[in-house]
Every structure is written in C-alpha cells, then in structure tokens.
C-alpha positions as CSV (number, residue, x, y, z in Angstrom):
1,M,-4.7,2.8,98.3
2,F,-5.5,6.3,96.9
3,Y,-9.2,5.6,96.9
4,L,-9.0,4.3,100.5
5,I,-7.2,7.5,101.6
6,I,-9.9,9.6,99.9
7,F,-12.7,7.6,101.5
8,L,-11.2,7.8,105.0
9,G,-10.5,11.5,104.5
10,V,-14.1,12.1,103.5
11,E,-15.4,10.1,106.5
12,I,-13.2,12.0,109.0
13,F,-14.4,15.2,107.4
14,S,-18.0,14.2,107.8
15,I,-17.6,13.3,111.4
16,A,-15.9,16.6,112.2
17,L,-18.7,18.5,110.5
18,Y,-21.3,16.5,112.3
19,R,-19.8,17.2,115.7
20,A,-19.3,20.9,115.0
21,F,-22.5,21.8,113.2
22,L,-25.2,19.1,113.1
23,P,-25.6,17.3,116.5
24,N,-29.1,16.1,115.7
25,F,-30.0,12.7,114.1
26,W,-31.6,13.8,110.8
27,G,-28.9,16.4,110.3
28,S,-26.2,13.7,110.7
29,V,-28.1,11.4,108.2
30,L,-28.2,14.2,105.6
31,L,-24.6,15.1,106.2
32,V,-23.5,11.4,105.7
33,I,-25.5,11.2,102.4
34,F,-24.1,14.5,101.2
35,V,-20.5,13.7,102.1
36,S,-20.7,10.2,100.7
37,S,-22.0,11.6,97.4
38,L,-19.2,14.2,97.4
39,G,-16.7,11.4,98.1
40,G,-18.0,9.4,95.2
41,L,-17.8,12.5,92.9
42,I,-14.2,13.2,94.0
43,A,-13.2,9.6,93.5
44,T,-14.7,9.6,90.0
45,L,-12.9,12.8,89.1
46,F,-9.7,11.5,90.6
47,V,-9.9,8.2,88.5
48,T,-10.9,10.2,85.4
49,Y,-8.1,12.7,85.5
50,F,-5.3,10.9,87.5
51,G,-5.9,7.2,87.0
52,D,-3.9,6.9,83.8
53,F,-1.1,8.9,85.4
54,L,-0.9,6.8,88.5
55,R,-1.0,3.5,86.5
56,S,1.8,4.9,84.4
57,V,3.9,5.7,87.5
58,Q,3.3,2.3,88.9
59,K,4.2,0.7,85.6
60,N,7.4,2.7,85.4
61,N,8.3,1.8,89.0
62,N,7.9,-1.9,88.2
63,K,10.0,-1.5,85.1
64,M,12.8,0.2,87.1
65,L,12.7,-2.6,89.6
66,R,13.1,-5.2,86.9
67,L,16.0,-3.3,85.4
68,E,17.8,-3.2,88.8
69,N,17.6,-7.0,89.0
70,L,20.8,-8.6,87.9
71,S,18.8,-11.4,86.3
72,H,17.6,-9.0,83.6
73,P,18.2,-10.7,80.2
74,L,20.7,-8.1,79.1
75,L,22.8,-8.4,82.2
76,L,22.7,-12.1,82.1
77,K,23.9,-11.9,78.5
78,L,26.6,-9.5,79.5
79,S,27.8,-11.8,82.3
80,K,28.0,-14.7,79.9
81,N,29.4,-13.2,76.8
82,A,31.5,-10.3,78.2
83,P,32.4,-11.2,81.8
84,G,35.1,-8.5,82.1
85,T,32.6,-5.8,80.9
86,Y,30.0,-7.2,83.3
87,S,32.4,-7.0,86.3
88,H,33.5,-3.5,85.2
89,S,29.8,-2.4,84.9
90,L,29.0,-3.5,88.5
91,T,32.0,-1.7,89.8
92,V,31.1,1.5,87.9
93,A,27.6,1.4,89.4
94,E,29.1,1.0,92.9
95,L,31.6,3.8,92.4
96,A,28.9,6.1,90.9
97,I,26.4,5.4,93.7
98,F,28.9,6.0,96.4
99,A,30.1,9.3,94.8
100,G,26.6,10.4,93.8
101,K,25.4,10.2,97.4
102,K,28.1,12.6,98.5
103,I,26.7,15.3,96.1
104,N,23.0,14.3,96.6
105,I,22.1,13.1,93.1
106,D,19.8,10.3,91.9
107,T,21.3,7.0,92.9
108,S,18.7,4.9,91.2
109,Y,19.7,6.6,87.9
110,L,23.4,6.0,88.7
111,R,22.8,2.3,89.5
112,L,21.0,1.6,86.2
113,G,23.5,3.8,84.2
114,G,26.4,1.9,85.7
115,Y,24.8,-1.5,84.9
116,Y,23.9,-0.8,81.3
117,H,26.3,1.9,80.1
118,D,28.5,-0.7,78.2
119,I,25.9,-3.1,76.8
120,G,27.0,-2.1,73.3
121,K,30.2,-4.2,73.9
122,L,28.0,-7.3,73.4
123,H,28.2,-6.6,69.7
124,N,32.0,-7.4,69.7
125,P,33.1,-8.3,73.3
126,N,36.6,-9.6,72.4
127,M,37.5,-6.2,71.0
128,F,37.8,-4.8,74.5
129,L,40.7,-5.2,76.9
130,E,38.7,-6.3,79.9
131,N,37.5,-9.4,78.0
132,K,40.8,-10.3,76.4
133,M,43.2,-13.0,77.7
134,K,46.1,-11.4,75.8
135,P,47.2,-7.8,75.4
136,L,46.7,-5.9,72.1
137,K,49.2,-6.8,69.4
138,L,51.1,-4.2,67.4
139,M,49.0,-3.0,64.4
140,D,49.5,-1.2,61.2
141,K,47.6,2.0,60.4
142,K,44.7,0.2,58.7
143,E,44.3,-2.3,61.5
144,L,44.5,0.4,64.1
145,V,41.8,2.5,62.4
146,E,39.5,-0.6,62.1
147,T,40.0,-1.4,65.8
148,A,39.3,2.2,66.9
149,K,36.1,2.3,64.8
150,A,35.0,-1.0,66.3
151,I,35.6,0.3,69.8
152,I,33.7,3.5,69.1
153,A,30.8,1.5,67.7
154,H,29.9,0.1,71.1
155,V,28.1,3.4,71.8
156,P,25.7,3.4,68.9
157,E,25.4,-0.4,69.2
158,G,24.5,0.1,72.9
159,V,21.8,2.6,71.9
160,K,20.4,0.2,69.4
161,L,20.3,-2.6,72.0
162,A,18.7,-0.3,74.6
163,K,15.9,0.6,72.2
164,E,15.4,-3.1,71.3
165,Y,15.0,-3.9,75.0
166,E,12.9,-0.8,75.6
167,L,15.2,0.7,78.2
168,P,14.3,4.1,79.6
169,G,15.5,7.3,77.9
170,E,17.7,8.1,80.9
171,I,19.8,4.9,80.3
172,I,20.1,5.7,76.6
173,E,21.4,9.1,77.6
174,V,24.1,7.5,79.8
175,I,25.1,5.2,76.9
176,C,25.4,8.1,74.5
177,Q,27.2,10.4,77.0
178,H,29.6,8.2,79.1
179,H,32.5,8.8,76.7
180,G,31.4,12.3,75.6
181,N,33.1,13.3,72.4
182,A,36.6,12.3,73.6
183,G,39.1,10.0,71.8
184,I,39.9,6.4,72.7
185,D,42.1,6.4,75.8
186,S,43.6,2.9,75.2
187,L,44.7,3.7,71.6
188,K,45.4,7.5,71.9
189,T,49.2,7.2,71.8
190,E,49.2,4.9,68.8
191,L,46.6,7.0,66.9
192,D,48.5,10.2,67.6
193,K,51.7,8.7,66.3
194,M,49.9,7.8,63.0
195,D,48.2,11.2,62.9
196,V,44.7,9.7,63.1
197,R,41.9,11.4,64.9
198,L,38.9,9.4,65.9
199,E,36.4,10.4,68.6
200,Y,33.2,9.1,70.2
201,P,30.0,10.6,68.8
202,G,29.0,12.2,72.1
203,P,27.4,14.4,73.3
204,K,29.3,15.4,76.4
205,P,27.6,14.6,79.7
206,L,24.5,16.9,80.1
207,S,23.7,16.1,83.7
208,K,25.6,15.5,87.0
209,E,24.5,11.8,86.9
210,T,26.0,11.1,83.5
211,A,29.2,13.0,84.4
212,V,29.6,10.9,87.6
213,I,29.2,7.7,85.6
214,M,31.8,8.9,83.0
215,L,34.3,9.5,85.8
216,A,33.5,6.2,87.5
217,D,34.0,4.5,84.2
218,T,37.3,6.0,83.3
219,I,38.7,5.6,86.9
220,D,37.8,1.9,87.1
221,A,39.2,1.3,83.6
222,R,42.5,2.9,84.6
223,I,42.7,1.3,88.1
224,R,41.5,-2.2,87.1
225,G,44.5,-4.6,86.9
226,A,47.1,-1.8,87.6
227,K,49.8,-1.9,90.2
228,F,50.4,1.0,92.5
229,Q,53.3,1.7,94.8
230,N,51.2,3.2,97.5
231,E,47.9,4.9,98.3
232,E,49.4,8.2,97.3
233,S,50.0,7.0,93.8
234,L,46.5,5.6,93.7
235,A,45.1,9.1,94.6
236,K,47.3,10.7,92.0
237,T,46.0,8.4,89.3
238,I,42.4,9.1,90.2
239,N,42.9,12.9,90.3
240,A,44.8,12.6,86.9
241,E,41.8,10.9,85.3
242,I,39.4,13.6,86.6
243,D,41.7,16.4,85.5
244,R,42.0,14.8,82.1
245,K,38.2,15.0,81.7
246,I,38.2,18.6,82.9
247,N,41.0,19.7,80.6
248,S,39.3,18.1,77.6
249,E,36.1,20.0,78.5
250,Q,34.1,16.9,78.9
251,L,32.4,18.1,82.1
252,N,31.6,21.7,81.2
253,L,27.9,21.0,80.3
254,S,27.2,18.6,83.2
255,G,26.3,21.2,85.9
256,L,29.1,19.9,88.2
257,K,30.5,22.7,90.3
258,Q,34.1,22.9,91.6
259,K,32.9,21.9,95.1
260,D,31.2,18.9,93.6
261,I,34.3,17.8,91.8
262,D,36.4,18.2,95.0
263,T,33.9,16.0,96.8
264,L,33.9,13.4,94.0
265,R,37.7,13.2,94.1
266,Q,37.7,12.1,97.7
267,A,34.6,9.9,97.2
268,Y,36.2,7.9,94.4
269,L,39.4,7.4,96.3
270,E,37.6,6.2,99.4
271,K,35.4,3.8,97.5
272,I,38.3,2.4,95.4
273,Q,40.3,1.8,98.5
274,S,37.4,-0.2,100.0
275,L,36.8,-2.1,96.8
276,Y,40.4,-3.1,96.5
277,H,41.4,-3.2,100.2
278,N,43.1,-6.6,99.7
279,R,45.3,-5.3,96.9
280,K,49.0,-5.1,97.7
281,F,51.1,-2.1,96.8
282,Y,54.2,-2.8,94.8
283,K,57.7,-1.2,95.1
284,S,59.1,0.2,92.0
C-alpha cells in the first residue's frame, strides 16, 4: 500500500511537471524516465529505512487484535478455571472503556488492561471471593497471613504469566499497578485487628489508563453482589471507593486532574447503572 501511494504520487508529480514545463514529446519521455528512476530510488530508500519499522507496526497491530479476541488462550483458561474473575475482568474493561472515553484516553489499552489485569488469579483461583461458593471462614493469625500473602501473589504471578505468553509491556504495567501499594481490601479489618500490615508490591498507577483500571476494578469488586437501597446509595458507594484511593495517595502519580476525577465519578455511576439496570434496590 505504501509503495502504491509513492508510485501514484510520483506519476502525478511527473504529469504536473510535464504539463507545466515540458509540452514536447521528447521532453515528456525524458521526464518520465527521470521521475520513474527517482521513484525507484525513493522506494528503495523507503524500504531500506522504514520497511522494518512498518513490518513491526503491522506485527504489533496483529498481536493487539489477537489479544482483544476473547478466544485468546489466557482468556479461555480464565473463563474455565476462574469464571468469577473472568466475568469481573470483562466488566472492568467495560467500565474502564466507558470512563476512559470521557477523559479522552487510550481505550484499546483500557480494554486489554481490563481483560488481563487479574490473570495471576489463575495460579490459585479459589483463593478469591468471586470464584468461591462459600464466604471466607474465620481464621487465626497464621491462616490470615497465609491467605493475605496468597492473594497478594496474584500480582507477581500475573506478571510471570504475562511474560510467558509474551503480552505487551503495557499490559504488564496494568498488572503491576492495578492495586498500587495498598493493602488487601477484603481482609483489611481482620489484618488491622491482628496488627498485621501486608501490602501489594506496587507501584502506584503511573498513567491515567492504569488509574482508570484501578478504579474500575475496585468499584466493580465493591458493587458486585451487593444490595443497595437506592441509586443514591449506589453513587455514595462509588464515590467512597474513589475517595479511598485518593486518600491513600494511590492516584497521585497517575496524572489525573481533579476535573478528570469528577468526570470519572459520573461516568462510573452511569455505566454501573446501565450494567445492572435490572437489579432491584432493597429496603433496609
């Protein structure tokens, strides 16, 4: 395609020169020979200096398309072995894409980040609430610490799996950053009671995209399976999750401005309402 564009451009250029400066027969022949040679030279230089780059771009685009396909081996494995995590990941992608569009950031990055951010849970899927049939049982301190460490491990395990499947560096960044260096939300109360402090390795989100995925992740985890009295309580919960990330300074390296955060609050609420539009609200 690029060569065709160059060829057509050269031909149009030669015709223009012919009409402007060389209206005689032999002049036009010489001009065609000259411009054809010039076109060949340009094409050769183009292939020499840009061919590898263009092939690399095409290869990368094809790879991204394969990663977006839900039949990718990792996603199929996630749907089979960790169905709750798979469902959560698709929802996180939807939330992130919808919110990301509102602040004009890379939605392809958000889609892939949402799909693959929790692949590390494949290492021990039954350790996570969304894949459990029963709630967590009461644990002593030793069991609690072991459980917390196993949950935290889904981040480095996800990085390991991403490298094994040769996922792009951007996805690995999402896996590393989607929990920042915060503690474990589902075990925070119990860990605090036992005076145990365990945190994810981080780093905090270093881009708007990873921050948007972090917020989508924590909001869906909080909303999923919960009962709300009304839409006002739903909005309150979403805002509380965002405020919690702000107060723990998880977003301070992401580049998100206050106007972005205000836009995201409304976007998450709007999308959650559309995703769960059939959910009934419960009276207290």
